[in-house]
Residue, then its C-alpha position, 0 to 999 in steps of 0.5 A: x611279333x608280325x609273322x612275315x618273312x621280311x620280319x623274321x629275316x630282319x637283321x637284329x644282333x651283332x654276331x659277337x653275342x652269338x659267338x658268346x653263346x657258342x663259347x659258353x657251349x664250348x666251355x660246357x664240354x660241346x664240340x664245335x659240331x655239336x654247337x653248331x649242328x642243325x643251326x645252319x650257322x658256320x663257325x668260321x663265317x660267325x667268327x669273322x663276319x661282322x654283319x648282324x644275324x637275322x631274327x630266325x638265324x638267332x632264334x634257331x641258335x638260341x632254341x639249339x643252345x637251350x636244348x643242347x645244354x638242357x639249360x633253359x636260363x643259359x641266357x643269364x649265364x652268357x649275359x653274366x660273362x659279357x665283358x665291356x669290350x664285346x659292346x664296341x664303341x657303345x661299350x667305350x661310350x658307357x665306360x667313359x661316361x660321367x655317371x650312371x645317368x649318362x651311362x643309360x641315356x648312352x645305352x638308350x641311343x646306341x643300343x641299336x648298334x648292337x642289337x634290335x630286339x628291344x629298346x630301353x628307356x627310363x621313366x621317373x616314378x617317385x623316388x625311383x627310376x624304371x628301366x623299361x624294355x620295349x619289345x621290338x622282335x620276339x617269339x614265345x619260344x626264345x623270350x625268356x632266354x633272350x630277355x634274360x641274356x639282354x638283361x644280365x648283359x646290360x646290368x654287367x655294363x652298369x656294374x662295370x661302370x661304377x665297380x658297384x653292385x646294384x644287385x640289392x637295390x634292384x627289382x625286376x618284373x618279368x613278362x612271362x610266368x614264374x618258371x621252376x628255375x626262378x631261383x636263377x633269377x636271383x643272380x641278377x636282382x634280389x627282387x624278381x616278379x613274374x607275369x607282368x606285361x613287359x620287362x621293367x627294372x626299378x632302381x632308386x633314383x640316387x643310383x643315377x648319380x653314382x660316378x663312373x670309375x673311368x670317366x674320361x671326357x676325351x675318350x667319351x667324345x671319340x666313342x660318341x663321335x664313332x657311335x654317331x658315324x655307325x648310327x648315321x650308317x645304319x639309319x642309311x640302311x647299313x653297309x652295301x651288303x646289308x642294304x642289297x640283303x634287305x633289299x632281296x629280303x623284301x623281294x618276295x621271289x622276284x629277285x633282280x639281276x646283279x645288273x638291276x641291283x647295281x641300278x637300285x643301288x646307283x652303282x655300276x655292276x662292276x663297282x657293285x661287285x668290287x665293293x661286295x667283294x671288299x666286304x667279304x661277299x658276293x651278290x650270289x652269296x647274299x642271294x642264296x642266303x636270302x633264299x635259303x632263310x625264306x625257304x626254311x621259313x615258308x617250309x616251317x611257317x606255312x602250309x604252301x606246297x614245295x612247288x608253290x614255295x619253289x615258284x615263289x623263290x624264283x625256281x621254275x623247276x621244283x626239282x632245281x629247288x629240291x637240289x639246291x635246298x639239299x646243298x643248303x640244308x642237307x636234306x630234301x624241303x619235305x625232310x626239313x618240313x617234317x623234322x620241324x613238326 
């Protein structure tokens, strides 16, 4: 993955999957304060805001969850409990599909509506079919956890389609060294191997013809229509607040005024304010979010001075930046940088 602020701040996953991770930690006896401590995620906002989380937000929460639980395979635990309803219209379409083959085609097309960490595609290989995961955004420190999470979620989805397990027929190749807890992967597939170039699953081709328990042509048509609507919206840049936030993330410190942003998105300032309010946010909140995430990224990933970072974020006075940063994180920029070493 390219180490640039734009990629680390890029929205990558629907917050429902972070909520599921938070629930898992709660079920293990951790308090909400412990679950979110130091993550800069707010429990109340996470519970109600459906805007995608940025990669760095997700990475921070996953690293915290692994450390808090002392469970490197927590991704497998969480993904194995994912209910079909968590996947929204995508889950509805998959559930109503004709068979496993159609379900996989729907997953391949509509997976970006729920996450953009990996893409999925199918390839034929003799009497088998390969399910190949192409990593889009990933880092080594969370690769195992996130790939375990996403794989377990996908397997749970496919098993829900037919009501039949595929555990004994599945071979999985994992793109990281065999960990000391490799036995945990036996819960996903009877056959696992490690140290491969990419994540791949191998299934007998005959499994693709397994019929769906809930095949429903009308329900599938409605669900696909909703998925296509969401996909068109996403390909157009997402909701207004998402488009504004992505533009701000690419500004590299030269942030437009609200009036300038209104011109950029072809709205009057008053209409921009009204529509952002309808989406539960304001221009200032979006700007603060981008500045906070970028500030944290620059402090942890570069050796730039605090003064230089302040200027890059549009603060002429480094003292103003330090005060604002302390309001965001509860610590000074220098303390925050030291805490990550």
